[in-house]
Backbone as ProteinMPNN parsed JSONL, in Angstrom:
{"seq_chain_A": "MVKETVICVVLVVAIFFGNAITQNYSKKSVDELSQNLLSLRDEITKTEIDNEKAKKETEKIEKEWKEKHDKLAYYIEHNELEKIEIELTAIKSHIETQEYQDSTSEIDKSVFLLKHIEDKYAFNLQNIF", "coords_chain_A": {"N_chain_A": [[72.425, 29.088, 28.343], [74.607, 28.584, 30.052], [76.606, 28.486, 28.195], [76.765, 31.136, 27.239], [77.577, 32.423, 29.582], [80.095, 31.288, 30.013], [81.434, 32.254, 27.756], [81.341, 35.015, 28.283], [82.878, 35.135, 30.648], [85.35, 34.236, 29.686], [85.918, 36.324, 27.898], [86.145, 38.526, 29.664], [88.333, 37.721, 31.213], [90.258, 37.662, 29.181], [90.351, 40.384, 28.54], [91.339, 41.498, 30.957], [93.824, 40.197, 31.032], [95.036, 41.127, 28.656], [95.105, 43.848, 29.278], [96.866, 43.822, 31.444], [99.25, 43.096, 30.169], [99.642, 45.257, 28.338], [99.761, 47.351, 30.171], [102.06, 46.755, 31.668], [104.019, 46.935, 29.643], [103.739, 49.616, 28.891], [104.429, 50.943, 31.291], [107.084, 50.071, 31.614], [108.249, 51.134, 29.282], [107.819, 53.914, 29.63], [109.28, 54.345, 31.975], [111.919, 53.687, 31.14], [112.38, 55.553, 29.044], [112.02, 57.954, 30.459], [114.109, 57.807, 32.334], [116.311, 57.919, 30.604], [115.932, 60.46, 29.494], [116.175, 62.047, 31.799], [118.807, 61.493, 32.406], [120.048, 62.674, 30.225], [119.333, 65.3, 30.796], [120.793, 65.714, 33.143], [123.319, 65.613, 32.021], [123.403, 67.905, 30.379], [123.186, 69.936, 32.19], [125.502, 70.19, 33.505], [128.529, 71.94, 34.407], [130.614, 71.838, 32.586], [129.807, 71.13, 29.511], [129.558, 68.46, 27.344], [129.112, 68.549, 24.129], [129.027, 66.661, 22.052], [128.585, 64.263, 23.399], [126.077, 64.804, 24.455], [124.607, 64.988, 22.085], [124.825, 62.331, 21.191], [123.447, 61.025, 23.248], [120.919, 62.085, 22.781], [120.357, 61.035, 20.244], [120.296, 58.347, 20.922], [118.046, 58.3, 22.6], [116.097, 59.078, 20.758], [116.179, 56.917, 18.965], [115.385, 54.82, 20.65], [112.812, 55.718, 21.252], [111.542, 55.506, 18.746], [111.484, 52.74, 18.446], [109.795, 51.994, 20.548], [107.531, 53.489, 20.027], [106.08, 52.335, 17.877], [104.877, 50.027, 18.987], [103.453, 51.118, 21.129], [101.611, 52.645, 19.791], [99.557, 50.968, 19.093], [97.664, 50.912, 21.136], [97.494, 53.355, 22.398], [96.384, 56.716, 22.239], [97.01, 58.494, 19.259], [97.515, 61.231, 19.163], [98.532, 61.768, 21.688], [100.974, 60.458, 21.589], [102.144, 61.888, 19.542], [102.54, 64.361, 20.736], [104.649, 63.83, 22.467], [106.574, 63.134, 20.617], [106.939, 65.57, 19.297], [108.047, 67.09, 21.364], [110.444, 65.667, 21.745], [111.686, 66.132, 19.321], [112.049, 68.879, 19.532], [113.839, 68.946, 21.67], [116.051, 67.734, 20.494], [116.678, 69.612, 18.476], [117.292, 71.88, 20.026], [119.552, 71.008, 21.389], [121.305, 70.57, 19.296], [121.697, 73.17, 18.457], [122.901, 74.148, 20.648], [121.422, 75.302, 22.726], [120.969, 74.961, 25.664], [119.509, 75.614, 27.944], [116.891, 75.939, 27.039], [116.447, 73.346, 26.184], [116.381, 71.89, 28.547], [113.929, 72.594, 29.671], [112.236, 71.499, 27.759], [112.83, 68.821, 28.075], [111.822, 68.376, 30.635], [109.092, 68.769, 30.084], [108.671, 66.612, 28.373], [109.113, 64.398, 30.053], [107.025, 64.828, 31.832], [104.816, 64.466, 30.07], [105.162, 61.781, 29.385], [104.78, 60.528, 31.884], [102.17, 61.32, 32.242], [100.845, 59.867, 30.239], [101.266, 57.301, 31.223], [99.773, 57.448, 33.624], [97.23, 58.09, 32.604], [96.425, 55.842, 31.151], [96.395, 53.892, 33.028], [95.08, 51.125, 34.806], [92.656, 51.706, 36.832], [90.161, 52.619, 39.284], [89.486, 55.324, 39.042], [90.017, 55.936, 36.356], [88.225, 54.288, 35.107], [85.65, 55.118, 35.762]], "CA_chain_A": [[72.765, 30.016, 29.412], [75.953, 28.273, 30.506], [77.488, 28.814, 27.086], [76.94, 32.587, 27.244], [78.335, 32.763, 30.784], [81.479, 30.894, 29.763], [81.978, 33.213, 26.781], [81.539, 36.289, 28.991], [84.002, 34.982, 31.567], [86.556, 34.168, 28.859], [86.178, 37.677, 27.402], [86.598, 39.367, 30.773], [89.691, 37.281, 31.526], [91.111, 38.122, 28.078], [90.498, 41.834, 28.691], [92.253, 41.739, 32.069], [95.142, 39.718, 30.631], [95.546, 42.096, 27.683], [95.396, 45.088, 29.99], [98.082, 43.619, 32.235], [100.387, 43.118, 29.253], [99.856, 46.622, 27.85], [100.131, 48.169, 31.326], [103.475, 46.491, 31.972], [104.852, 47.484, 28.571], [103.685, 51.084, 28.991], [105.207, 51.358, 32.458], [108.494, 49.821, 31.313], [108.664, 52.101, 28.263], [107.85, 55.243, 30.236], [110.406, 54.396, 32.913], [113.181, 53.71, 30.398], [112.523, 56.834, 28.354], [112.18, 59.003, 31.467], [115.471, 57.713, 32.865], [117.23, 58.423, 29.578], [115.76, 61.909, 29.409], [116.765, 62.661, 32.998], [120.249, 61.365, 32.243], [120.41, 63.741, 29.293], [119.178, 66.563, 31.535], [121.966, 65.825, 34.011], [124.48, 65.867, 31.169], [123.42, 69.277, 29.853], [123.198, 70.921, 33.272], [126.848, 70.26, 34.066], [129.232, 73.177, 34.065], [131.34, 71.528, 31.35], [128.89, 70.342, 28.693], [130.141, 67.782, 26.184], [128.054, 68.612, 23.122], [128.981, 65.396, 21.306], [127.945, 63.269, 24.266], [124.663, 65.17, 24.508], [124.013, 64.597, 20.801], [124.725, 60.868, 21.181], [122.342, 60.685, 24.154], [119.683, 62.456, 22.093], [120.146, 60.038, 19.194], [119.912, 57.106, 21.607], [116.658, 58.475, 23.037], [115.26, 59.083, 19.56], [116.129, 55.537, 18.465], [114.559, 54.051, 21.584], [111.438, 56.171, 21.085], [111.004, 54.941, 17.513], [111.206, 51.329, 18.706], [108.651, 51.872, 21.46], [106.374, 54.174, 19.444], [105.291, 51.421, 17.043], [104.048, 49.164, 19.839], [102.536, 51.953, 21.916], [100.572, 53.188, 18.904], [98.446, 50.02, 19.007], [96.63, 51.09, 22.151], [97.51, 54.706, 22.96], [95.949, 57.719, 21.266], [98.122, 58.982, 18.45], [97.865, 62.624, 19.486], [99.381, 61.727, 22.887], [102.305, 60.064, 21.134], [102.668, 62.989, 18.736], [103.016, 65.403, 21.659], [105.976, 63.427, 22.932], [107.476, 63.208, 19.468], [107.221, 66.996, 19.088], [108.982, 67.506, 22.416], [111.748, 65.052, 21.48], [112.271, 66.865, 18.192], [112.484, 70.172, 20.062], [115.047, 68.692, 22.461], [117.145, 67.478, 19.55], [117.073, 70.862, 17.81], [117.929, 72.762, 21.011], [120.894, 70.503, 21.684], [122.14, 70.813, 18.113], [122.034, 74.595, 18.42], [123.517, 74.402, 21.948], [120.518, 76.078, 23.583], [120.753, 73.96, 26.701], [118.466, 76.059, 28.874], [115.604, 75.607, 26.423], [116.294, 71.895, 26.104], [116.005, 71.35, 29.865], [112.478, 72.74, 29.844], [111.606, 70.516, 26.869], [113.003, 67.505, 28.712], [110.842, 68.319, 31.719], [107.782, 68.584, 29.463], [108.611, 65.245, 27.848], [108.954, 63.485, 31.189], [105.659, 65.009, 32.308], [103.902, 63.838, 29.125], [105.305, 60.333, 29.524], [104.094, 60.146, 33.129], [100.741, 61.533, 32.002], [100.358, 58.711, 29.483], [101.234, 56.168, 32.15], [98.635, 57.635, 34.524], [95.974, 58.124, 31.855], [96.055, 54.511, 30.704], [96.471, 52.951, 34.136], [93.82, 50.457, 35.106], [92.212, 51.981, 38.193], [88.752, 53.029, 39.325], [89.35, 56.696, 38.578], [89.99, 55.953, 34.901], [87.076, 53.534, 34.617], [84.422, 55.904, 35.923]], "C_chain_A": [[74.202, 29.8, 29.892], [76.971, 28.679, 29.445], [77.79, 30.323, 27.063], [77.782, 33.037, 28.439], [79.814, 32.445, 30.591], [82.134, 31.876, 28.793], [82.259, 34.554, 27.451], [82.741, 36.226, 29.931], [85.317, 34.96, 30.791], [86.912, 35.564, 28.333], [86.717, 38.594, 28.494], [88.026, 38.996, 31.152], [90.661, 37.757, 30.444], [91.359, 39.622, 28.172], [91.479, 42.157, 29.819], [93.681, 41.315, 31.722], [95.788, 40.691, 29.641], [95.92, 43.41, 28.341], [96.674, 44.957, 30.811], [99.325, 43.686, 31.347], [100.68, 44.55, 28.785], [100.29, 47.552, 28.977], [101.614, 47.992, 31.656], [104.388, 47.083, 30.913], [104.885, 49.006, 28.632], [104.554, 51.571, 30.133], [106.697, 51.19, 32.199], [109.022, 50.854, 30.318], [108.802, 53.506, 28.844], [109.04, 55.367, 31.18], [111.744, 54.491, 32.187], [113.406, 55.053, 29.715], [112.731, 57.984, 29.343], [113.586, 58.996, 32.044], [116.493, 58.259, 31.872], [117.137, 59.939, 29.437], [116.368, 62.616, 30.615], [118.286, 62.561, 32.983], [120.774, 62.441, 31.298], [120.342, 65.096, 29.984], [120.375, 66.791, 32.459], [123.205, 66.19, 33.205], [124.539, 67.332, 30.723], [123.345, 70.346, 30.943], [124.545, 70.98, 33.98], [127.495, 71.586, 33.68], [130.033, 73.009, 32.771], [130.468, 70.595, 30.512], [129.634, 69.778, 27.495], [129.042, 67.673, 25.127], [127.92, 67.303, 22.344], [128.291, 64.313, 22.122], [126.442, 63.545, 24.365], [123.952, 64.779, 23.221], [123.837, 63.085, 20.71], [123.589, 60.39, 22.078], [120.999, 60.965, 23.48], [119.36, 61.449, 20.999], [119.709, 58.705, 19.788], [118.45, 57.165, 22.045], [115.714, 58.419, 21.839], [115.104, 57.674, 18.986], [115.233, 54.677, 19.35], [113.087, 54.431, 21.443], [110.803, 55.549, 19.843], [110.666, 53.466, 17.685], [109.938, 51.165, 19.548], [107.38, 52.462, 20.855], [105.485, 53.216, 18.658], [104.369, 50.545, 17.881], [103.045, 49.971, 20.652], [101.374, 52.469, 21.071], [99.389, 52.233, 18.747], [97.321, 50.356, 19.978], [96.641, 52.456, 22.839], [97.143, 55.692, 21.858], [97.152, 58.327, 20.553], [98.494, 60.42, 18.777], [98.707, 62.708, 20.76], [100.818, 61.397, 22.497], [102.953, 61.172, 20.304], [103.195, 64.124, 19.611], [104.423, 65.079, 22.138], [106.988, 63.54, 21.799], [107.869, 64.661, 19.16], [108.238, 67.486, 20.113], [110.374, 66.929, 22.176], [112.454, 65.735, 20.314], [112.787, 68.224, 18.65], [113.765, 70.011, 20.885], [116.248, 68.526, 21.537], [117.617, 68.78, 18.896], [117.757, 71.825, 18.781], [119.348, 72.302, 21.329], [121.821, 70.741, 20.498], [122.568, 72.281, 18.02], [122.649, 75.082, 19.739], [122.72, 75.378, 22.813], [120.073, 75.169, 24.724], [119.665, 74.343, 27.693], [117.076, 75.706, 28.335], [115.381, 74.1, 26.386], [115.933, 71.296, 27.459], [114.508, 71.488, 30.102], [111.724, 71.755, 28.953], [111.724, 69.104, 27.437], [111.993, 67.343, 29.833], [109.425, 68.1, 31.174], [107.623, 67.148, 28.965], [108.394, 64.232, 28.965], [107.535, 63.597, 31.741], [104.66, 64.312, 31.386], [103.979, 62.309, 29.201], [104.59, 59.833, 30.779], [102.583, 60.305, 32.986], [100.142, 60.354, 31.238], [100.26, 57.498, 30.395], [100.027, 56.261, 33.081], [97.294, 57.526, 33.796], [95.502, 56.727, 31.471], [96.199, 53.454, 31.789], [95.086, 52.362, 34.404], [93.487, 50.686, 36.572], [90.781, 52.522, 38.128], [88.537, 54.446, 38.805], [89.258, 56.763, 37.067], [88.801, 55.185, 34.325], [85.81, 54.366, 34.67], [84.685, 57.322, 35.675]], "O_chain_A": [[74.928, 30.77, 30.112], [78.06, 29.157, 29.763], [78.939, 30.727, 26.887], [78.61, 33.939, 28.309], [80.681, 33.238, 30.96], [83.278, 32.28, 29.002], [83.302, 35.161, 27.211], [83.531, 37.168, 29.995], [86.289, 35.597, 31.198], [88.084, 35.94, 28.325], [87.653, 39.357, 28.256], [88.847, 39.882, 31.39], [91.763, 38.207, 30.755], [92.471, 40.08, 27.908], [92.356, 43.004, 29.65], [94.637, 42.002, 32.08], [96.961, 41.036, 29.785], [96.936, 44.016, 28.0], [97.476, 45.89, 30.862], [100.337, 44.269, 31.736], [101.825, 45.0, 28.831], [101.104, 48.449, 28.758], [102.327, 48.966, 31.894], [105.419, 47.67, 31.24], [105.938, 49.616, 28.445], [105.333, 52.51, 29.967], [107.487, 52.074, 32.53], [110.117, 51.387, 30.496], [109.783, 54.201, 28.581], [109.731, 56.385, 31.18], [112.606, 55.283, 32.57], [114.494, 55.624, 29.797], [113.53, 58.885, 29.088], [114.192, 60.052, 32.225], [117.423, 58.971, 32.251], [118.152, 60.617, 29.279], [117.003, 63.662, 30.472], [118.974, 63.447, 33.491], [121.819, 63.043, 31.547], [121.207, 65.946, 29.772], [120.903, 67.898, 32.553], [124.037, 66.978, 33.651], [125.616, 67.928, 30.695], [123.432, 71.537, 30.646], [124.714, 71.73, 34.941], [127.059, 72.259, 32.746], [130.117, 73.933, 31.962], [130.405, 69.396, 30.783], [130.258, 70.512, 26.73], [128.159, 66.82, 25.217], [126.808, 66.89, 22.016], [127.502, 63.535, 21.587], [125.635, 62.616, 24.357], [122.822, 64.292, 23.258], [122.818, 62.606, 20.211], [122.856, 59.467, 21.724], [120.06, 60.178, 23.596], [118.205, 61.053, 20.845], [118.857, 58.016, 19.228], [117.707, 56.197, 21.881], [114.659, 57.788, 21.901], [114.012, 57.29, 18.569], [114.42, 53.898, 18.852], [112.213, 53.566, 21.508], [109.652, 55.114, 19.886], [109.674, 52.989, 17.135], [109.112, 50.292, 19.277], [106.279, 51.991, 21.138], [104.261, 53.282, 18.766], [103.208, 50.343, 17.524], [101.907, 49.54, 20.838], [100.28, 52.7, 21.586], [98.319, 52.655, 18.308], [96.152, 50.113, 19.679], [95.868, 52.681, 23.77], [97.535, 55.531, 20.702], [98.173, 58.632, 21.17], [99.663, 60.793, 18.68], [99.515, 63.626, 20.899], [101.763, 61.991, 23.017], [104.167, 61.368, 20.359], [104.182, 64.772, 19.266], [105.283, 65.958, 22.204], [108.117, 63.987, 22.002], [109.015, 64.932, 18.803], [109.175, 68.208, 19.773], [111.374, 67.617, 22.378], [113.675, 65.894, 20.324], [113.844, 68.671, 18.204], [114.667, 70.845, 20.804], [117.314, 69.099, 21.764], [118.819, 69.018, 18.78], [118.703, 72.514, 18.4], [120.243, 73.127, 21.517], [122.991, 71.078, 20.679], [123.668, 72.587, 17.559], [122.886, 76.276, 19.919], [123.296, 76.183, 23.545], [118.946, 74.676, 24.742], [118.975, 73.473, 28.223], [116.207, 75.24, 29.072], [114.253, 73.633, 26.539], [115.238, 70.282, 27.509], [113.886, 70.593, 30.674], [110.684, 71.233, 29.353], [110.811, 68.291, 27.288], [111.374, 66.287, 29.966], [108.652, 67.331, 31.745], [106.561, 66.545, 29.122], [107.583, 63.316, 28.832], [106.914, 62.59, 32.079], [103.75, 63.636, 31.865], [102.959, 61.629, 29.091], [103.878, 58.83, 30.734], [101.812, 59.522, 33.542], [99.046, 59.896, 31.563], [99.282, 56.752, 30.342], [99.336, 55.267, 33.303], [96.343, 56.939, 34.313], [94.3, 56.46, 31.467], [96.133, 52.257, 31.506], [94.065, 53.031, 34.244], [93.964, 49.966, 37.448], [90.268, 52.838, 37.055], [87.508, 54.731, 38.192], [88.494, 57.569, 36.537], [88.415, 55.411, 33.178], [84.994, 54.332, 33.749], [83.772, 58.144, 35.762]]}, "name": "protein", "num_of_chains": 1, "seq": "MVKETVICVVLVVAIFFGNAITQNYSKKSVDELSQNLLSLRDEITKTEIDNEKAKKETEKIEKEWKEKHDKLAYYIEHNELEKIEIELTAIKSHIETQEYQDSTSEIDKSVFLLKHIEDKYAFNLQNIF"}
């Protein structure tokens, strides 16, 4: 009886510890990507838009996403990650074709999807029940 109790306690502690690690990484990733996207949005809503700077920002965001995507894919549904990847690809294509109005709406969608992932995988009572 004591042996089973100890095993259960160890498992529960491991689950909480693992959740804390994944929660922190998710929050950090979402915050960094959201900040970069909002920075890009600010850049393309200026009156004088520097297309080269916007392209560099987009490449930076894409590179950062690829780094974070591999780790996030371990514990987040792949279709959620694919939605973000689709939006990032749309942003890149709109900026390359200098359709800045369309890219701002795609940026807003991307930020919303990132925040949605953060909320969906948060450890709280609403998500448990």
